[in-house]
C-alpha positions as CSV (number, residue, x, y, z in Angstrom):
1,X,130.7,56.8,-38.4
2,X,130.6,53.3,-38.2
3,X,129.3,51.2,-40.6
4,X,128.5,47.4,-40.7
5,X,126.8,45.5,-43.4
6,X,125.8,41.6,-43.0
7,X,123.9,39.4,-45.3
8,X,123.3,35.6,-44.8
9,X,122.0,33.2,-47.4
10,X,120.7,29.9,-46.5
11,X,120.0,27.0,-49.2
12,X,117.0,25.1,-47.7
13,X,116.7,22.8,-50.5
14,X,117.2,22.7,-54.3
15,X,114.7,25.2,-54.9
16,X,114.2,27.3,-51.4
17,X,116.5,30.0,-50.0
18,X,116.5,32.2,-47.4
19,X,118.2,35.3,-47.3
20,X,118.9,37.7,-44.3
21,X,120.3,41.1,-44.5
22,X,121.6,43.6,-41.8
23,X,122.9,47.1,-41.7
24,X,123.9,49.2,-39.3
25,X,125.2,53.0,-39.5
26,X,126.4,55.0,-36.3
27,X,127.6,58.4,-36.9
28,X,128.6,61.0,-34.0
29,X,128.7,64.8,-35.5
30,X,130.0,67.8,-33.3
31,X,128.3,71.4,-34.3
32,X,129.3,74.6,-33.5
33,X,127.2,77.8,-33.7
34,X,129.3,80.8,-33.2
35,X,126.6,82.8,-32.9
36,X,125.2,81.6,-30.5
37,X,128.1,80.2,-28.9
38,X,127.6,76.9,-27.9
39,X,128.5,73.3,-29.5
40,X,126.3,70.1,-29.4
41,X,127.1,66.5,-30.3
42,X,124.4,64.6,-32.6
43,X,124.3,60.8,-32.8
44,X,122.3,59.1,-35.8
45,X,121.8,55.4,-35.6
46,X,120.0,53.6,-38.5
47,X,119.4,49.7,-38.6
48,X,118.1,47.6,-41.5
49,X,117.2,44.4,-41.5
50,X,115.8,42.6,-44.3
51,X,114.9,39.1,-45.1
52,X,113.7,37.2,-48.3
53,X,112.3,34.0,-48.5
54,X,111.7,31.6,-51.5
55,X,110.1,28.5,-50.2
56,X,109.8,27.8,-53.7
57,X,110.4,28.7,-57.8
58,X,106.6,30.5,-57.8
59,X,106.7,32.4,-54.4
60,X,109.1,35.1,-53.2
61,X,108.1,36.6,-49.7
62,X,110.2,39.6,-48.3
63,X,110.5,41.8,-45.3
64,X,112.2,44.8,-44.2
65,X,112.3,46.8,-41.3
66,X,114.3,50.5,-41.1
67,X,115.1,52.0,-37.9
68,X,116.3,55.6,-37.8
69,X,117.2,58.1,-34.7
70,X,118.8,61.0,-33.9
71,X,119.8,63.3,-30.9
72,X,116.7,65.3,-30.4
73,X,114.2,63.5,-32.6
74,X,111.8,61.0,-32.5
75,X,112.8,57.8,-33.9
76,X,111.1,56.4,-37.2
77,X,110.5,53.1,-38.0
78,X,109.8,51.9,-41.8
79,X,108.4,49.0,-42.7
80,X,107.9,47.2,-46.0
81,X,106.5,43.4,-46.8
82,X,105.7,42.1,-50.3
83,X,104.6,38.8,-51.7
84,X,105.0,37.9,-55.4
85,X,103.0,34.3,-56.9
86,X,103.2,33.0,-60.0
87,X,100.5,30.2,-60.9
88,X,102.3,28.9,-63.7
89,X,105.7,27.4,-63.8
90,X,106.6,29.5,-66.6
91,X,106.1,33.0,-64.9
92,X,104.1,34.6,-67.4
93,X,101.0,35.3,-65.0
94,X,102.5,37.3,-61.8
95,X,100.5,38.3,-58.8
96,X,102.2,40.6,-56.1
97,X,100.8,42.2,-53.1
98,X,103.1,45.0,-51.4
99,X,102.4,46.7,-48.3
100,X,104.7,49.6,-46.3
101,X,103.8,51.4,-43.1
102,X,105.6,54.3,-42.1
103,X,105.8,55.2,-38.2
104,X,107.1,59.2,-38.2
105,X,107.6,61.6,-35.9
106,X,104.5,63.1,-33.6
107,X,102.5,59.9,-34.3
108,X,102.0,60.2,-37.8
109,X,101.4,57.1,-39.9
110,X,101.2,56.6,-43.8
111,X,100.5,53.3,-45.3
112,X,100.0,51.7,-49.3
113,X,98.5,49.0,-49.7
114,X,99.2,47.5,-53.5
115,X,98.3,44.4,-55.4
116,X,99.4,44.1,-59.2
117,X,98.8,41.6,-61.9
118,X,101.3,41.2,-64.7
119,X,101.0,38.9,-67.6
120,X,103.8,38.4,-70.2
121,X,102.3,38.1,-73.3
122,X,105.1,36.2,-75.4
123,X,107.3,33.5,-74.2
124,X,110.9,35.9,-74.6
125,X,108.9,38.0,-71.1
126,X,109.8,41.1,-73.3
127,X,106.1,42.5,-73.8
128,X,103.3,42.5,-70.7
129,X,100.0,44.2,-69.9
130,X,99.9,45.1,-65.8
131,X,97.4,46.7,-63.9
132,X,97.9,48.0,-60.1
133,X,95.6,49.7,-58.1
134,X,97.2,51.7,-54.7
135,X,95.7,53.0,-51.5
136,X,97.6,55.5,-50.0
137,X,96.5,56.8,-46.5
138,X,98.3,59.2,-43.9
139,X,97.0,60.0,-40.5
140,X,98.3,62.0,-37.6
141,X,96.4,63.5,-34.3
142,X,95.0,66.6,-36.8
143,X,94.3,65.0,-40.4
144,X,93.8,61.8,-42.3
145,X,94.4,61.3,-46.0
146,X,93.5,58.7,-48.5
147,X,94.3,58.5,-52.5
148,X,93.3,55.6,-54.6
149,X,95.0,54.9,-57.6
150,X,94.4,52.5,-60.5
151,X,96.5,51.9,-63.3
152,X,97.4,50.0,-66.1
153,X,99.8,49.7,-69.2
154,X,101.0,47.6,-71.9
155,X,104.6,47.6,-72.2
156,X,106.0,46.8,-75.8
157,X,109.8,45.9,-76.3
158,X,111.2,44.9,-80.0
């Protein structure tokens, strides 16, 4: 079993920064089945790559990719993207968008799109009103499903 994790952070100026994170996990296992009288070696690999970028204090961008494979199985790929923007410097209003796409075995794909708005009602940023919409789709050769969810909540902390 091998694990490697690397993270790089570079500051472009006083207000912007880039962070890159990589992670690799490799595993070799030996399985024996006494009833079948055989043995098999299985290799699993997983690689994660993440990137975040803050070009200025009110904007944050991120992306991650996760690739996984195992002996005798199809490779899976998971992609996540996000953007968060605050139009006011004090951060009382935040707008964000999240997108995820998963490529799974047998050509199955799932997607999530979720925009969110959050408004902090006090300068202490403890109480906020948040509204979110989420669109989920799943597709494979034999089916397609879609769900939509809207939520609104008021969080009050004292």
